[in-house]
N, C-alpha and C positions, 0 to 999 in steps of 0.2 A: 672358745665357744661362740663369741660374738662374730668372729670372722667366718665361722662355719655357717651361722645363720644368715649372715650377709651373702655369702657365696651361694647358698641354697636359694635365697630370694632372687639373686641375679639370674641364676639358672632357670628358675620358674618363669621369670619375666621374659627371658630370651625364648623359651619354648612357646610361651603364649604369643609373642610377636611373630614367631615363625609360622604360626597357624593362621595368621590374618591374611586376607587377600592383599595382593600387591598394590591395589588401587581402590579407591572408593567406587561405588556403583555409579555408572554414568547413565545419561538418558537413554543411551542405546541398550544398556542392560535392562532398563525399566520400560522399554518401548511398548511392549504388549500389555503392560499393566496401567498405562496412563489412561485416566478417565477424561472424557470430553467435558470441558468446563461449561457452565451455564452460558447460553447465548447472550451477547451484549444487547442492550436495548436498541431498538430501531425507532427513530424519532421523526417527526415532521420537521422540515428544515426551511423556514422562510428566509429568503435572501433579498437584498436590495440590489436590483439590476445595475444600478449606477456604480456600485463598488464591488461587483462580483464578476469573476471570469469563469467561463467553462473551459476546462482543460481536456482536450481530446488526445489521448496519449497512445501512440503506437498501434492504432487500429489499421495495421498494414498487412499486406499479404504474407509477409515473412513470419508474423507473430499470431495471426488470427486464423490458423488453419485447423481448428479443432471445433467439435460440436458446441461446446459451451460458449465460445466466442461467437460462433455463427448465431446462436440463440440470443446473445446480448446485443448484436448489431442493430436490429430494428428498434430495440428499446433505447439504445444510445442515440439513434437517429431521431427518434421522437423528441427526446430531451434537447437535442441539438436544434431541431426546428423551433421549439418553444423559445430557446435562448436567442436565436437569431431574430425571431419575431418581436422579441422584447428589446432588441438592440444591445443585448449583453455582449461583452467582449468574449470572443472565442479564440483560443490559442491551441495550436496543434503541435505534435511532436512526431518525429520519425527516427528510425534507428540508424546507427552507423552502417554504412555500406548500401543504404537505400536512398530513395528520394521521396518527396511528397506525392509523386505520382503513384507510389505504391499504396497510398491510402485507399481503403475499400470504398466502393461506390456509395453505399448507404450513408456514410459519414464524410464524404469527400469535401475538401475545403472549397470555399469560394475565393475569388480574387480579393486580395487585400487582407486576409486573415493571417496574422503572424504565425510563424512556425519555428521550432528549434530542433536541432539534431543533437542527440546525446545518448548516454547509456541509461541505466535505470533511474538515476536522479536527474531530472530534466533541468534542474538549476545549475548543475555542475558543468562548467565550460561553455555556458550559453548566456544569452542576454535575457533570459526569462524574468529574472528579478527586475531588471530595468524596464521591460515591457509592462509588467504589472504595476510597478511604482509610478511610472509616467502616466498611467491611466487611473491612478488613485484606487487601485484594487486592494481591498482588505479581506476578501473572502474568495476562495477558489473552490469550485466544484470539480472534483477529480474523477474522471472516467478514463478507461483505457485497459490495456492488456500488456503484460500480464499483471495480475493482482500482486504477486510476490515480487514484481520488478518495478515497472514504471509507477504503478499506483502507490505501492507501499513507500517507496523511497522519495517520490515527489511529494506525496501528502505529508510525510514525516518532516521533510525539509521545510515545507511551507509552514507547518505548525511550529517548528523550532524557531523560525524567524518572526513569529508573532501573528501569523495570518490565521483566520478562521478557515477551517477545512470541512467541506461537505463531501461525503463519499457515498454515492448511491450504490448499494450492494448489488443491484441488478445490472450494473454497467462496469463491473471490474472482473471480467472473466479470467480464468486460468485454465490450463489444460486439465488439472485435477481439482475436484471439490475441496480436498484438504488444504490446498494452497489458499483458496478463498477464505476458508474457515480460519486458518492461521492469521491471515492478514486482518480480517475483521477483529479477531481477538486482540492482536497486537495493537492496532490503532485505538482500540477501546481501552487498553490497559497500560500502554507504554508510558513511563514517567515523562512528564512535561508535554509529550505529544498528545496524549488522550484529552487533556484539558481543552484543546482547541478543535477537537474532531467531533463531528456529528455523523453517525452512521444512519443512513436513511435508504429509501428507494426512490427511483426516478419520479414516480407519481406523487411522492410526498415532498418533493422540492417545490416550494411555492414562490411565485413571483408574478 
């Protein structure tokens, strides 16, 4: 009798397991049901020009050929002009396979401004950390394109090594608005990274 009950129980369990899906639901399965989270706060960002650097990342012809980037260029140029007028350190980046000459005219570099060439994280394989350390930089203002590339990974790296990071949302264009939304959410919520990041707009960066 006991064996019969046990066998029946095993059979029922096997039948139940056979009806379960082969895997748990993934984000792809739930894609259309995801609700947009509450926007992160946008704050005023006062900075000390003597310990702050403006990073101008990949505003080059290869990466800035879309309407959102075109719209952000004059905004980035205005912030760049303010930074230069205050004698803030400005550091550029450009992509593999390109040169600094590819930088678009509104934000073109002046002679003597340092530049690095790298992939999405501008610290990797470059002397960016050394450039900033030698100048006593403690805060970086991260501008550039694309949001989900150079901005996300360079800002995250800077935060993880203990720097304060200011990200003007109107100077981090991507081809798609969703990419900018994701990057803003990620920088505002990622463990350890978010503690050092301030999301702002270019006109709310004060110095």
